[in-house]
C-alpha angles and dihedrals in degrees: 000000000000119000119228118237127193131202111196140179122213132185140187119255092268095048092235095119129051129197126190119198142163129214145153095226109048097175092056093043097050089048091053093053095045092049094042092236095148115057115223142068100345089044093049094047095037092240104179109133118095106220106169133010126191122180130195134170094217131063124198121188119204128187118248116264108253113243 
């Protein structure tokens, strides 16, 4: 059984801050952002609006390109 993964972009009400995240449970994750349940960047900058959502059943990890 493949697991579903989501890449999402959220913003604050004024669209001046963007946050890009990845999760396997988008409903839970958006709820956490909107209710400020996880302290950090999105809580500090009041990022609560879901802007874009992409879903995929496969996840591929690649090593960063050395600089």
